[in-house]
C-alpha positions in Angstrom: 206.9 127.7 57.0 207.3 125.2 60.1 210.2 123.5 58.5 212.4 126.6 58.9 214.4 126.9 62.1 213.5 130.4 63.2 215.8 132.3 65.7 214.4 134.9 67.9 218.0 136.0 68.9 218.9 136.6 65.1 215.7 138.2 64.2 215.7 140.9 67.1 219.5 142.0 66.1 217.5 144.5 63.8 214.3 144.8 65.9 214.1 148.7 65.5 214.1 148.3 61.8 211.8 145.5 61.7 209.3 147.1 64.1 208.9 150.0 62.2 206.5 148.6 59.6 204.5 147.4 62.6 204.0 151.0 63.9 203.0 152.3 60.4 200.5 149.2 59.9 199.0 149.9 63.3 198.6 153.5 62.6 196.3 152.6 59.6 193.8 150.3 61.5 190.5 152.0 61.9 189.4 150.5 65.2 189.0 152.6 68.4 188.6 149.7 70.8 188.8 146.0 69.5 187.9 143.7 72.3 190.1 141.0 71.0 193.2 140.8 68.8 195.3 138.2 67.4 198.9 138.7 66.3 199.4 135.9 63.6 203.1 135.1 63.2 203.9 137.0 66.3 207.6 136.2 66.4 209.5 137.5 69.5 206.5 139.6 70.6 207.8 142.9 69.2 204.6 143.3 67.3 202.5 141.9 70.1 203.8 144.5 72.6 202.9 147.4 70.1 199.3 146.1 69.9 199.2 145.8 73.7 200.3 149.4 74.0 198.0 150.9 71.5 194.9 148.9 72.8 195.5 148.1 76.5 191.9 147.2 77.2 191.9 144.3 74.4 192.5 140.8 75.0 195.7 140.0 72.8 196.8 136.6 71.7 200.1 136.0 70.1 200.2 133.1 67.5 203.5 131.4 66.0 204.7 128.0 64.7 208.2 128.5 66.0 209.0 127.3 69.4 211.9 129.7 69.9 209.9 132.6 68.9 207.1 131.8 71.4 209.9 131.3 74.2 211.2 134.7 73.5 207.6 136.3 73.3 206.5 134.7 76.6 209.6 136.1 78.4 208.9 139.6 77.0 205.3 139.7 77.7 204.3 137.3 80.4 200.7 138.4 80.8 199.9 137.7 77.2 198.5 134.3 76.0 201.0 132.9 73.3 199.9 129.8 71.5 201.8 127.5 69.0 199.7 127.4 65.6 200.0 126.6 61.9 198.6 129.5 60.1 197.9 127.5 57.1 195.1 125.8 58.8 194.2 127.9 62.0 190.8 129.2 62.4 189.8 131.1 65.5 187.6 129.1 67.8 185.9 132.7 68.8 185.8 135.8 66.8 188.6 138.4 66.8 187.9 142.0 66.0 191.4 142.4 64.7 193.5 139.8 62.9 197.2 141.3 62.7 199.9 139.9 60.7 203.3 141.3 60.2 205.8 139.7 57.8 204.7 136.3 58.1 202.2 135.5 55.1 204.9 135.7 52.7 206.1 132.2 54.1 202.5 130.4 54.0 201.7 128.6 50.7 198.7 129.8 48.9 198.6 132.8 51.5 195.8 134.6 49.5 193.5 131.9 50.0 194.3 131.5 53.8 193.9 135.3 54.2 190.3 135.1 52.5 189.4 132.3 55.0 190.6 134.5 58.0 188.9 137.4 56.9 185.6 135.3 56.3 185.9 134.6 60.0 185.7 138.2 61.1 182.8 139.7 62.4 181.1 142.7 60.8 183.5 145.9 61.2 186.3 143.5 61.9 189.7 144.1 60.5 192.4 142.2 58.8 195.7 144.1 58.7 198.9 142.6 57.0 202.2 143.6 56.1 204.7 141.4 53.9 208.1 142.1 52.4 208.0 142.5 48.8 211.7 142.4 48.3 212.4 139.5 45.8 213.8 141.7 43.2 216.2 143.2 45.6 220.0 142.3 45.4 219.7 140.5 48.9 217.4 137.9 47.6 218.4 137.6 44.1 221.7 136.8 45.2 220.7 134.2 47.6 219.5 132.4 44.6 222.4 133.0 42.3 225.0 132.1 44.8 222.7 128.8 45.4 223.0 127.9 41.7 226.6 128.3 41.4 228.5 125.3 40.4 230.3 125.3 43.8 227.1 124.4 45.4 225.6 122.1 42.5 225.6 118.9 44.9 223.6 120.6 47.6 221.1 122.4 45.7 221.1 120.2 42.7 219.4 122.9 40.4 216.3 123.4 42.8 215.2 126.7 44.1 214.5 127.6 47.6 213.2 131.0 46.3 209.8 131.8 47.9 206.8 132.6 45.5 206.5 136.3 44.6 203.6 138.2 46.1 200.2 138.5 44.0 199.6 141.8 42.1 197.9 144.6 44.6 194.7 144.1 42.4 194.5 140.4 43.1 194.4 141.2 47.0 191.7 143.7 46.2 189.7 141.4 44.2 189.9 138.6 46.7 188.5 140.7 49.5 186.1 143.3 47.8 183.0 141.1 47.6 182.9 141.0 51.6 184.8 144.2 52.2 183.5 147.5 53.5 186.6 149.0 52.9 190.0 148.0 51.4 193.5 150.0 51.7 196.4 148.5 49.9 199.8 150.4 49.6 203.6 149.8 49.4 206.2 151.5 51.5 210.0 151.3 50.5 212.3 151.7 53.5 215.8 152.8 53.0 217.8 151.4 56.3 221.2 152.8 56.8 223.2 149.8 58.3 226.8 149.7 59.4 228.2 147.7 56.6 227.5 144.9 54.1 228.1 142.3 56.7 225.2 143.9 58.7 222.8 143.1 55.6 224.0 139.5 55.7 223.2 139.5 59.4 219.8 141.0 58.7 218.8 138.3 56.2 220.4 135.5 58.1 217.3 136.1 60.4 214.8 135.5 57.6 215.2 135.1 53.9 218.6 133.2 54.2 217.5 130.6 56.4 216.0 128.2 54.1 219.3 128.3 52.0 221.4 127.9 55.2 219.1 125.0 56.4 219.7 123.3 53.0 223.3 122.9 53.4 225.4 120.7 56.0 227.3 122.7 58.7 230.6 122.5 56.9 229.2 123.9 53.7 227.3 126.8 55.3 230.6 128.8 56.0 231.5 128.4 52.1 228.1 129.7 51.1 228.1 132.6 53.5 231.5 133.6 52.2 230.3 133.6 48.7 227.1 135.4 49.6 229.1 138.1 51.6 231.3 138.8 48.7 228.3 139.3 46.3 226.2 141.5 48.8 229.4 143.7 49.5 229.8 144.2 45.6 225.9 145.0 45.5 225.8 147.5 48.1 228.7 149.8 47.9 229.4 152.0 50.9 228.0 155.5 51.4 230.0 158.6 52.0 230.0 157.7 55.8 231.0 154.2 55.3 227.4 152.7 56.0 225.4 150.9 53.4 221.6 151.5 52.4 219.3 148.6 52.5 216.3 149.2 50.3 213.5 147.4 51.6 209.8 147.3 49.8 207.0 146.0 51.7 203.3 145.6 50.8 200.4 146.6 53.2 196.8 145.6 53.4 194.0 146.9 55.7 190.5 145.2 54.9 187.5 145.8 56.9 184.6 143.1 56.9 181.3 144.2 55.8 
């Protein structure tokens, strides 16, 4: 996760669309007045801002491993404490009532075990709330890999895959938390985002899923890869009646209450 050069500026180009799952996840959190909240993988602070608005009396801490994200978050919310942290090993020094994570744990190796460890650190009645993209089967991500496997990029990718692991099945999450949970809610939502054109889809994924692929290429080769990827995306997402395109985006949600 920390090896990817995350860009706050690129990420917030589609802030409204990226923040919609944050609102949906917050709406399902059964806490009236948590005292301490940790926003895990807070990014540029868009999720943190909504947590502060929802629970203004709580102490909210934002954690991220990317310096550019933390810089943007601190500029956005100067009154909030933002800390650099590696979620693969981070454990709260003091208990939090809510551990909130929007679109970060899909990047964490063996994230189910990490989430179990964090869940165990919650006090009774504490909540773990997580949202992760579940979109590896969508054309956006299938085409990242197929373009990388093209003979034109054989030297750079040498047959290796940069595709992140697929999420476990919902039942795996349930079984992982059920022994210590007072309640578990797991669901999928499929968002259909109207975007201006196929180029907008490319710009969207340049802020997230495409970054490992671009980071593996020298600067002079990135343009060639992007050209090939743009052409593939344009073919996979034909224009709608008004000229826009529809980006289908499945996401997995989890809310678990500590027993």
